[in-house]
KOLFIMI-843001 format. One line per field, with one value per residue: residue in three letters; x, y, z of N, C-alpha, C, CB in turn. Coordinates in nm, 4 decimals, padded with zeros to 6 digits. Each point is the difference from the previous one (the first is absolute). Glycine has a CB too. Layout:
N
res <- c(Ala, ...)
nx <- c(X, ...)
ny <- c(Y, ...)
nz <- c(Z, ...)
cax <- c(X, ...)
cay <- c(Y, ...)
caz <- c(Z, ...)
cx <- c(X, ...)
cy <- c(Y, ...)
cz <- c(Z, ...)
cbx <- c(X, ...)
cby <- c(Y, ...)
cbz <- c(Z, ...)
! end
This chain:
149
res <- c(Met, Lys, Leu, Leu, Ile, Leu, Asn, Gly, Pro, Asn, Leu, Asn, Met, Leu, Gly, Ile, Arg, Glu, Pro, Glu, Ile, Tyr, Gly, Lys, Val, Asn, Tyr, Lys, Thr, Leu, Cys, Lys, Met, Ile, Lys, Asp, Tyr, Ala, Lys, Lys, Lys, Gln, Val, Lys, Val, Ile, Leu, Tyr, Gln, Ser, Asn, His, Glu, Gly, Asp, Ile, Ile, Asp, Lys, Ile, Gln, Lys, Ala, Tyr, Phe, Glu, Lys, Ile, Asp, Gly, Ile, Val, Ile, Asn, Pro, Gly, Gly, Tyr, Thr, His, Thr, Ser, Val, Ala, Ile, Leu, Asp, Ala, Leu, Lys, Ala, Thr, Asn, Ile, Lys, Thr, Val, Glu, Val, His, Ile, Ser, Asp, Ile, Asn, Gln, Arg, Glu, Thr, Phe, Arg, Asn, Val, Ser, Tyr, Val, Ser, Leu, Tyr, Ala, Asn, Lys, Thr, Ile, Lys, Gly, Leu, Gly, Val, Asn, Gly, Tyr, Leu, Arg, Ala, Ile, Asp, Tyr, Phe, Ala, Glu, Thr, Thr, Gly, Glu, Tyr, Asn, Gly, Cys)
nx <- c(09.4681, -00.0789, 00.2757, -00.1171, 00.3468, -00.1183, 00.3098, -00.0972, 00.1466, 00.2297, -00.1211, 00.0996, 00.2954, 00.0202, 00.3145, 00.0326, -00.0318, 00.3087, 00.1833, 00.0338, -00.3280, -00.0501, 00.2654, 00.1515, -00.3355, -00.0218, -00.2796, 00.0832, 00.0883, -00.2688, -00.1682, 00.1665, -00.0279, -00.3141, -00.0274, 00.1696, -00.1626, -00.2831, 00.0806, 00.0855, -00.2901, -00.1862, 00.0348, -00.1770, 00.2549, -00.2131, 00.3433, -00.1570, 00.2958, -00.2046, 00.2573, -00.3400, -00.0436, -00.1925, 00.1474, -00.0409, -00.3100, -00.0483, 00.1254, -00.1876, -00.2583, 00.0826, 00.0265, -00.3159, -00.0614, 00.2106, -00.1573, 00.3250, -00.0145, 00.1451, 00.0419, 00.3076, -00.0370, 00.3252, -00.2254, 00.3275, 00.0085, -00.2896, 00.1629, -00.0670, -00.3078, -00.2458, -00.2032, -00.0325, 00.1255, -00.1739, -00.2599, 00.0705, 00.0316, -00.2769, -00.1577, 00.0919, -00.0428, 00.3064, 00.1085, 00.1997, 00.2650, 00.0698, 00.2261, 00.1941, 00.1948, 00.0515, -00.0644, -00.2389, 00.1674, 00.2886, -00.1211, 00.0084, -00.1109, -00.1649, 00.0402, -00.1643, -00.2725, -00.0828, -00.2702, 00.0610, 00.0173, -00.3198, -00.0527, 00.2403, -00.1776, 00.3022, 00.1658, 00.1728, 00.2179, 00.2556, -00.0642, 00.1663, -00.2206, -00.0453, -00.2469, -00.1275, 00.0458, -00.1386, -00.2665, -00.0262, 00.0220, -00.2457, -00.1910, 00.0899, -00.0616, -00.2925, -00.1205, 00.1111, 00.2212, 00.2698, 00.0705, 00.1454, 00.1885)
ny <- c(-22.7476, 00.3082, 00.0356, 00.3032, -00.0414, 00.2535, 00.1098, 00.1952, 00.2053, -00.0928, -00.2444, 00.2289, -00.0542, -00.3498, 00.0885, 00.2572, -00.1012, -00.0872, -00.1643, -00.0551, -00.0742, -00.1160, -00.1964, 00.1475, -00.0685, 00.3050, -00.0270, -00.1461, -00.2571, -00.0171, -00.0235, -00.2392, -00.1693, 00.0082, -00.0950, -00.2583, -00.1059, 00.0279, -00.1740, -00.2392, -00.0014, -00.0049, 00.3324, 00.1885, 00.1734, 00.2405, 00.0866, 00.2261, 00.1485, 00.2011, 00.1595, -00.0559, -00.1586, 00.0354, -00.2151, -00.2163, 00.0522, -00.0386, -00.2901, -00.0977, 00.0796, -00.1444, -00.2792, 00.0110, 00.0182, -00.2326, -00.2472, 00.1125, -00.3357, 00.2309, 00.2975, -00.1161, 00.2677, 00.0499, 00.2045, 00.0546, 00.0884, -00.1558, -00.2208, 00.2347, 00.1328, -00.2101, -00.0154, 00.0270, -00.2894, -00.1259, 00.0963, -00.1335, -00.2840, 00.0169, 00.0693, -00.2674, -00.2179, 00.0147, -00.2735, 00.2536, -00.1753, 00.2690, -00.0250, 00.1209, -00.0164, -00.0304, -00.2419, 00.2761, -00.1701, 00.1476, 00.3334, 00.1781, -00.1473, 00.0936, -00.3022, -00.1354, 00.1240, -00.2263, 00.2194, -00.2595, -00.1818, 00.0848, -00.1821, -00.2047, -00.2721, 00.0965, 00.2397, -00.1082, 00.1587, -00.0456, -00.0681, 00.3049, 00.0676, -00.2928, 00.1761, -00.0273, -00.3150, -00.0342, 00.1446, -00.2178, -00.2317, 00.1121, -00.0264, -00.2895, -00.1165, 00.1142, -00.1134, -00.3282, 00.1916, -00.1872, -00.0986, -00.0943, 00.2720)
nz <- c(-17.5661, -00.0921, 00.2049, 00.0148, -00.0396, 00.2299, -00.0718, 00.2540, -00.0959, -00.2015, -00.2089, -00.2233, 00.1665, -00.0836, -00.0121, 00.2023, 00.2902, 00.1312, -00.2797, 00.3260, -00.0116, -00.2852, -00.0957, -00.1911, -00.0438, -00.1623, 00.1166, -00.2674, 00.1595, 00.1686, -00.2613, -00.1155, 00.2641, -00.0083, -00.2973, 00.0369, 00.2451, -00.1325, -00.2508, 00.1837, 00.1382, -00.2965, 00.1593, -00.2238, 00.1331, -00.0156, 00.0215, 00.1835, 00.0493, 00.1696, 00.1042, 00.0903, 00.2994, -00.2400, -00.1813, 00.2253, 00.0227, -00.3101, 00.0104, 00.2364, -00.1568, -00.2670, 00.1568, 00.0523, -00.3028, -00.1013, 00.1941, 00.1404, 00.0450, 00.1729, 00.0628, -00.0841, 00.2336, -00.0576, 00.2142, -00.1024, 00.2540, -00.0002, 00.1976, 00.1968, -00.0881, -00.0687, 00.2888, -00.3289, -00.0487, 00.2341, -00.1416, -00.2806, 00.1301, 00.1439, -00.2665, -00.1467, 00.2432, -00.2041, 00.1673, 00.1096, -00.0849, 00.2030, -00.2563, 00.2437, -00.2768, 00.3081, 00.1762, 00.0117, 00.2297, -00.1002, 00.0373, 00.2139, 00.2635, -00.2532, -00.1319, 00.2697, -00.1512, -00.2471, 00.0531, -00.1796, 00.2654, 00.0671, -00.2774, -00.0374, -00.0242, 00.0800, 00.1502, -00.2733, 00.2252, -00.1859, -00.3360, -00.0798, -00.1512, 00.1587, 00.1467, -00.2916, 00.0099, 00.2846, -00.1174, -00.2291, 00.2121, 00.1586, -00.2423, -00.0806, 00.2864, 00.0295, -00.2946, 00.0334, -00.1956, 00.1331, -00.3172, 00.3086, -00.1121)
cax <- c(00.0151, 00.0498, 00.0554, 00.0421, 00.1286, 00.0007, 00.1227, -00.0167, 00.0947, 00.1443, 00.0394, 00.0417, 00.1413, 00.0831, 00.1251, 00.0607, -00.0162, 00.0625, 00.0172, 00.0516, -00.1176, -00.1039, 00.0585, 00.0318, -00.1022, -00.0855, -00.1427, -00.0382, 00.0457, -00.0880, -00.1294, 00.0185, 00.0215, -00.1302, -00.0841, 00.0514, -00.0250, -00.1447, -00.0384, 00.0433, -00.0914, -00.1344, -00.0692, -00.0057, 00.0351, -00.0107, 00.0993, -00.0281, 00.0831, -00.0334, 00.0561, -00.1120, -00.0837, -00.1353, 00.0033, 00.0105, -00.1324, -00.0903, 00.0292, -00.0513, -00.1462, -00.0311, 00.0248, -00.1220, -00.0993, 00.0551, 00.0059, 00.1391, 00.0072, 00.0928, 00.0839, 00.1358, 00.0254, 00.1137, -00.0464, 00.1100, -00.0094, -00.1363, -00.0096, 00.0123, -00.0778, -00.1299, -00.1202, -00.0924, 00.0251, -00.0526, -00.1466, -00.0406, 00.0158, -00.1054, -00.1299, -00.0168, 00.0084, 00.0750, 00.1181, 00.1130, 00.1346, 00.0852, 00.1385, 00.1034, 00.1286, 00.0891, -00.0657, -00.0350, 00.0224, 00.1426, 00.0361, -00.0357, -00.1099, -00.1308, -00.0385, -00.0491, -00.1462, -00.0628, -00.1459, -00.0491, 00.0101, -00.1179, -00.0993, 00.0590, 00.0014, 00.1396, 00.0995, 00.1291, 00.0956, 00.1416, 00.0412, 00.0283, -00.1091, -00.0576, -00.1192, -00.1174, -00.0211, -00.0529, -00.1402, -00.0743, -00.0055, -00.0962, -00.1351, -00.0183, -00.0092, -00.1206, -00.1215, 00.0032, 00.0401, 00.1472, 00.0371, 00.1069, 00.1342)
cay <- c(00.0855, 00.1329, 00.0683, 00.1393, 00.0215, 00.1421, 00.0523, 00.1339, 00.1072, -00.0156, -00.1272, 00.0316, 00.0388, -00.1186, 00.0005, 00.1312, 00.0324, -00.0868, -00.1354, -00.0896, -00.0525, -00.0455, -00.0695, 00.0745, -00.0243, 00.1178, -00.0302, -00.0583, -00.1396, -00.0686, -00.0241, -00.1057, -00.1231, -00.0412, -00.0409, -00.1263, -00.1061, -00.0216, -00.0699, -00.1392, -00.0602, 00.0156, 00.0970, 00.1331, 00.1049, 00.1418, 00.0682, 00.1416, 00.0684, 00.1409, 00.0698, 00.0710, -00.0881, -00.0086, -00.0837, -00.1400, -00.0339, -00.0127, -00.1269, -00.1080, -00.0006, -00.0438, -00.1449, -00.0658, 00.0012, -00.0759, -00.1416, -00.0436, -00.1128, 00.0264, 00.1189, -00.0023, 00.1419, 00.0564, 00.1365, 00.0935, 00.0744, -00.0022, -00.1167, 00.0397, 00.1217, 00.0128, -00.0693, 00.0079, -00.1166, -00.1133, 00.0031, -00.0357, -00.1460, -00.0625, 00.0249, -00.0821, -00.1402, -00.0766, -00.0654, 00.0902, -00.0309, 00.1182, -00.0303, 00.1006, -00.0417, -00.0128, -00.0497, 00.1224, -00.0189, 00.0130, 00.1381, 00.0969, -00.0433, 00.0401, -00.0899, -00.1260, 00.0037, -00.0083, -00.0012, -00.0959, -00.1368, -00.0268, -00.0606, -00.0917, -00.1437, -00.0409, 00.1041, -00.0511, 00.1096, -00.0318, -00.0895, 00.0812, 00.0019, -00.1349, -00.0055, 00.0101, -00.1316, -00.0857, 00.0395, -00.0653, -00.1421, -00.0137, 00.0016, -00.1190, -00.1175, 00.0032, -00.0116, -00.1283, 00.0191, -00.0073, -00.1116, -00.0783, 00.0305)
caz <- c(00.1142, -00.0332, 00.1159, -00.0079, 00.0655, 00.0336, 00.0592, 00.0531, -00.0266, -00.0202, -00.0611, -00.1360, 00.0083, 00.0238, -00.0745, 00.0232, 00.1415, 00.0999, -00.0544, 00.1036, 00.0705, -00.0919, -00.1131, -00.1216, -00.1023, -00.0142, 00.0005, -00.1292, 00.0033, 00.0946, -00.0654, -00.0991, 00.0749, 00.0522, -00.1130, -00.0542, 00.0975, 00.0047, -00.1232, 00.0173, 00.0975, -00.0552, 00.0838, -00.0604, 00.0954, -00.0310, 00.0812, 00.0185, 00.0994, 00.0200, 00.1147, 00.0604, 00.0813, -00.0548, -00.1212, 00.0439, 00.0540, -00.1154, -00.0684, 00.0861, -00.0129, -00.1367, -00.0051, 00.0469, -00.1076, -00.1131, 00.0419, 00.0129, 00.0930, 00.1089, -00.0066, 00.0528, 00.0234, 00.0707, 00.0188, 00.0217, 00.1248, 00.0527, 00.0883, 00.1395, 00.0278, -00.0656, 00.0434, -00.1139, -00.0865, 00.0768, -00.0078, -00.1365, -00.0124, 00.0797, -00.0646, -00.1197, 00.0417, -00.0999, 00.0566, -00.0209, 00.0465, 00.0164, -00.0372, 00.0240, -00.0549, 00.1157, 00.1207, 00.0718, 00.1429, 00.0266, -00.0356, 00.1022, 00.0861, -00.0521, -00.1095, 00.0566, 00.0004, -00.1317, 00.0070, -00.1000, 00.0531, 00.0827, -00.0887, -00.0988, 00.0270, 00.0110, -00.0212, -00.0479, 00.0146, 00.0028, -00.1086, -00.1177, -00.0980, -00.0089, 00.0837, -00.0871, -00.0603, 00.1062, 00.0189, -00.1081, 00.0385, 00.1089, -00.0558, -00.0838, 00.0878, 00.0842, -00.0820, -00.0700, -00.1391, -00.0054, -00.0857, 00.0621, -00.0480)
cx <- c(00.0593, 00.0424, 00.0315, 00.1291, 00.0135, 00.1312, -00.0192, 00.1160, 00.1455, 00.0418, 00.0342, 00.1485, 00.0915, 00.1231, 00.0768, 00.0029, 00.0633, 00.0184, 00.0572, -00.1140, -00.0951, 00.0530, 00.0167, -00.0994, -00.0890, -00.1474, -00.0470, 00.0380, -00.0860, -00.1330, 00.0098, 00.0167, -00.1335, -00.0895, 00.0435, -00.0308, -00.1489, -00.0483, 00.0356, -00.0938, -00.1464, -00.0889, 00.0031, 00.0328, -00.0245, 00.0988, -00.0315, 00.0907, -00.0464, 00.0704, -00.1095, -00.0956, -00.1404, -00.0076, 00.0040, -00.1345, -00.1007, 00.0209, -00.0517, -00.1511, -00.0433, 00.0175, -00.1228, -00.1013, 00.0465, 00.0191, 00.1436, 00.0054, 00.0913, 00.0816, 00.1358, 00.0362, 00.1303, -00.0346, 00.1115, -00.0150, -00.1395, -00.0250, -00.0172, -00.0893, -00.1450, -00.1075, -00.1000, 00.0199, -00.0486, -00.1519, -00.0513, 00.0103, -00.1106, -00.1363, -00.0236, 00.0033, 00.0647, 00.1232, 00.1242, 00.1293, 00.0796, 00.1440, 00.0893, 00.1322, 00.1014, -00.0777, -00.0275, 00.0226, 00.1468, 00.0499, -00.0377, -00.1252, -00.1366, -00.0468, -00.0534, -00.1524, -00.0500, -00.1505, -00.0578, 00.0024, -00.1158, -00.1111, 00.0579, -00.0073, 00.1409, 00.0869, 00.1313, 00.0974, 00.1422, 00.0489, 00.0390, -00.1191, -00.0630, -00.1226, -00.1278, -00.0330, -00.0566, -00.1466, -00.0883, -00.0142, -00.1042, -00.1428, -00.0264, -00.0191, -00.1310, -00.1295, -00.0033, 00.0414, 00.1499, 00.0394, 00.1237, 00.1388, 00.0865)
cy <- c(00.1331, 00.0707, 00.1456, 00.0120, 00.1505, 00.0390, 00.1459, 00.0922, -00.0459, -00.1343, 00.0174, 00.0389, -00.1193, 00.0044, 00.1294, 00.0292, -00.1080, -00.1444, -00.0991, -00.0605, -00.0683, -00.0725, 00.0887, -00.0216, 00.1228, -00.0418, -00.0650, -00.1483, -00.0825, -00.0336, -00.1116, -00.1356, -00.0550, -00.0511, -00.1348, -00.1164, -00.0336, -00.0757, -00.1476, -00.0761, 00.0077, 00.0865, 00.1335, 00.1024, 00.1379, 00.0682, 00.1480, 00.0544, 00.1434, 00.0529, 00.0692, -00.0976, -00.0184, -00.0844, -00.1478, -00.0476, -00.0173, -00.1325, -00.1185, -00.0094, -00.0482, -00.1509, -00.0791, -00.0128, -00.0760, -00.1478, -00.0548, -00.1090, 00.0253, 00.1242, -00.0325, 00.1473, 00.0225, 00.1473, 00.1024, 00.0659, 00.0038, -00.1220, 00.0441, 00.1170, -00.0051, -00.0938, -00.0035, -00.1168, -00.1263, -00.0058, -00.0380, -00.1507, -00.0722, 00.0140, -00.0919, -00.1490, -00.0892, -00.0575, 00.0809, -00.0577, 00.1293, -00.0419, 00.1188, -00.0550, -00.0202, -00.0636, 00.1204, -00.0128, 00.0107, 00.1415, 00.0950, -00.0451, 00.0356, -00.0903, -00.1347, -00.0080, -00.0033, -00.0071, -00.1038, -00.1425, -00.0343, -00.0654, -00.1125, -00.1457, -00.0504, 00.1233, -00.0667, 00.1164, -00.0535, -00.0948, 00.0770, -00.0029, -00.1377, -00.0175, 00.0087, -00.1357, -00.0973, 00.0336, -00.0630, -00.1486, -00.0229, -00.0039, -00.1246, -00.1247, -00.0027, -00.0075, -00.1299, 00.0106, -00.0058, -00.1212, -00.0777, 00.0278, 00.0582)
cz <- c(-00.0449, 00.1289, -00.0332, 00.0797, 00.0208, 00.0663, 00.0366, -00.0298, -00.0042, -00.0596, -00.1470, -00.0048, 00.0327, -00.0900, 00.0174, 00.1495, 00.0880, -00.0496, 00.1019, 00.0824, -00.0974, -00.1237, -00.1221, -00.1131, -00.0086, -00.0140, -00.1302, -00.0051, 00.0955, -00.0656, -00.1033, 00.0682, 00.0527, -00.1129, -00.0561, 00.0930, 00.0058, -00.1238, 00.0093, 00.0937, -00.0433, 00.0907, -00.0728, 00.1075, -00.0594, 00.0941, 00.0073, 00.1090, 00.0097, 00.1237, 00.0817, 00.0679, -00.0586, -00.1261, 00.0360, 00.0532, -00.1137, -00.0717, 00.0809, -00.0135, -00.1378, -00.0142, 00.0451, -00.1136, -00.1238, 00.0328, -00.0001, 00.1071, 00.1192, -00.0254, 00.0608, 00.0158, 00.0754, 00.0183, 00.0199, 00.1355, 00.0601, 00.0893, 00.1448, 00.0380, -00.0447, 00.0539, -00.1163, -00.0972, 00.0694, -00.0122, -00.1387, -00.0213, 00.0759, -00.0665, -00.1180, 00.0304, -00.1065, 00.0678, -00.0385, 00.0560, -00.0002, -00.0287, 00.0352, -00.0485, 00.1121, 00.1151, 00.0888, 00.1502, 00.0397, -00.0288, 00.1127, 00.0747, -00.0578, -00.1134, 00.0503, 00.0028, -00.1436, 00.0181, -00.0965, 00.0555, 00.0930, -00.0813, -00.0853, 00.0456, 00.0231, -00.0218, -00.0380, 00.0054, -00.0032, -00.1075, -00.1252, -00.0945, -00.0182, 00.0895, -00.0808, -00.0633, 00.1024, 00.0265, -00.1081, 00.0301, 00.1087, -00.0541, -00.0836, 00.0861, 00.0783, -00.0798, -00.0783, -00.1451, -00.0174, -00.0804, 00.0489, -00.0501, 00.1081)
cbx <- c(00.0282, -00.1505, 00.0945, -00.2401, 00.1071, -00.2491, 00.1384, -00.1365, -00.1607, 00.0279, -00.1455, -00.2351, -00.0739, -00.2040, -00.1035, -00.0805, -00.2123, -00.1021, 00.0334, 00.2114, 00.0218, -00.1346, -00.1004, 00.2356, 00.0045, 00.1916, -00.0318, 00.0297, 00.2347, 00.1102, -00.0605, 00.1052, 00.2316, 00.0214, -00.0395, 00.1818, 00.1997, -00.0255, 00.0331, 00.2375, 00.1628, 00.0246, 00.0623, -00.1733, 00.1708, -00.2484, 00.1722, -00.2398, 00.1979, -00.2227, 00.2136, 00.0213, 00.1299, -00.0445, 00.1178, 00.2445, 00.0521, 00.0003, 00.2032, 00.1904, -00.0132, 00.0719, 00.2439, 00.0397, -00.0795, 00.1137, -00.2313, 00.0898, -00.0444, 00.0097, -00.2024, 00.0669, -00.2456, 00.1726, -00.2026, 00.0203, 00.1862, -00.0752, 00.1421, 00.2310, 00.2101, 00.1237, 00.0379, -00.0012, 00.1998, 00.1935, -00.0002, 00.0766, 00.2491, 00.1325, 00.0145, 00.1039, -00.2037, -00.0835, -00.1121, -00.1575, -00.0113, -00.1576, -00.0784, -00.1243, -00.0496, 00.1362, 00.1155, -00.1671, -00.2001, 00.0283, -00.0317, 00.1037, 00.1514, 00.0517, 00.1727, 00.2062, -00.0030, 00.2025, 00.0012, 00.0826, 00.2476, 00.0601, -00.1175, 00.1530, -00.2048, -00.0518, -00.1145, -00.1076, -00.1674, -00.0165, -00.1507, 00.2463, 00.1140, 00.2273, 00.1308, 00.0567, 00.1880, 00.2297, 00.0743, 00.0849, 00.2422, 00.1586, 00.0053, 00.1396, 00.2488, 00.1288, -00.0072, -00.1747, -00.2014, 00.0233, -00.0988, -00.1659, -00.0925)
cby <- c(-00.1998, 00.0122, -00.2174, 00.0862, -00.2091, -00.0048, -00.1623, -00.0990, 00.1520, 00.1527, -00.1206, 00.0746, 00.2284, -00.1349, -00.1529, 00.0820, 00.1245, 00.1445, 00.1042, 00.1358, 00.1812, 00.1890, -00.2069, -00.0158, -00.2509, 00.1260, 00.1915, 00.2250, 00.0749, 00.1199, 00.2398, 00.1658, 00.0796, 00.1682, 00.2406, 00.1257, 00.0752, 00.2101, 00.2112, 00.0714, 00.0602, -00.2241, -00.1228, -00.0741, -00.1515, -00.0127, -00.1701, -00.0309, -00.1506, -00.0336, 00.0328, 00.1801, 00.0733, 00.2221, 00.1836, 00.0316, 00.1268, 00.2486, 00.1037, 00.0330, 00.1880, 00.2242, 00.0424, 00.0906, 00.2186, 00.2076, -00.0310, 00.2296, -00.1475, -00.2418, 00.1526, -00.2268, 00.0393, -00.1686, -00.0978, 00.0403, 00.1346, 00.1234, -00.1335, -00.0825, 00.1208, 00.0700, 00.0728, 00.2499, 00.1139, 00.0163, 00.1764, 00.2252, 00.0275, 00.0471, 00.2363, 00.1822, 00.0368, 00.1464, -00.2292, 00.1927, -00.2387, 00.1038, -00.1524, 00.0942, 00.1240, 00.2029, -00.2284, 00.0493, -00.1442, -00.2423, -00.0522, 00.1835, 00.0261, 00.2341, 00.1111, -00.0100, 00.1296, -00.1158, 00.2437, 00.1506, 00.0165, 00.1948, 00.2182, 00.1839, -00.0260, -00.2366, 00.1561, -00.1771, 00.1308, 00.0385, -00.1749, -00.0467, 00.1888, -00.0861, 00.1019, 00.2415, 00.0426, -00.0179, 00.2175, 00.1699, -00.0255, 00.1193, 00.2501, 00.1060, 00.0003, 00.1330, 00.2475, -00.0750, 00.1373, 00.1149, 00.1286, -00.1687, 00.0364)
cbz <- c(00.1518, -00.2050, 00.0825, -00.0255, -00.1058, 00.0254, -00.1329, 00.1755, 00.1075, 00.1895, 00.1624, -00.0519, 00.0732, 00.0648, -00.1633, -00.2253, -00.0534, 00.1765, -00.2232, 00.0095, 00.1723, 00.0805, 00.0869, 00.0661, 00.0409, -00.1084, 00.1550, -00.1115, -00.0534, 00.1908, 00.0365, -00.1570, 00.0642, 00.1864, -00.0541, -00.1166, 00.1337, 00.1357, -00.1319, -00.0391, 00.1776, -00.1113, 00.2153, -00.1711, 00.1026, -00.0766, -00.0632, -00.0735, -00.0465, -00.1111, -00.1278, -00.1734, 00.1995, 00.0969, -00.1234, 00.0556, 00.2124, -00.0263, -00.1052, 00.1619, 00.1641, -00.0876, 00.0427, 00.2314, 00.0860, -00.0757, -00.0927, -00.0707, -00.1919, 00.0463, 00.0125, -00.1113, 00.0017, -00.0971, 00.0964, -00.2468, -00.0820, -00.2041, -00.1589, -00.0084, -00.0206, -00.1993, 00.2418, 00.0232, -00.1045, 00.1609, 00.1760, -00.0825, -00.0232, 00.2060, 00.0721, -00.1309, 00.1393, -00.1911, -00.0115, 00.0079, -00.0889, 00.1735, -00.1871, 00.1989, -00.2133, -00.0729, -00.0141, -00.1771, 00.0025, -00.0545, -00.2442, -00.1371, 00.1953, 00.0655, -00.1418, 00.1374, 00.2176, -00.0981, 00.0647, -00.1844, -00.0188, 00.1447, -00.0044, -00.0724, -00.1379, -00.0812, 00.1650, -00.1522, 00.1338, 00.2363, 00.0924, 00.0228, -00.1159, -00.0523, 00.1821, -00.0467, -00.1606, 00.1030, 00.1055, -00.1667, -00.0601, 00.1545, -00.0012, -00.1802, 00.0188, 00.1632, -00.0177, 00.1526, -00.0342, 00.2232, -00.1875, 00.0318, -00.2242)
! end
């Protein structure tokens, strides 16, 4: 199984940006954590982060042609604004898990709206960086490739 792990704007600033909300784990550490966990689960991952909406859309579309099995996406601020990312996900019809480090429903009112959740098979929020690991588990469990660890 091959998953695309997509991170949107400002996630490259993890550990620096509002650590009381997003924690102290930096983006490099998050990527290593995801890679190590995926390897243990025998899942291949491609990690990508961009602060640019069009780059994220390009990666989603490319995933279709590369036969990616699933997408784990934390769209950052685009969660609440990007119909274009929603449309890209719908166009590719790739199983998707939306991840948020914080619980977006417990924050500012405008963060309660997620366009991505209109398509996502599952939304994981409020588990900190461990939400990414739960997303990998979800894909492994739903495809029958989960080894029960």
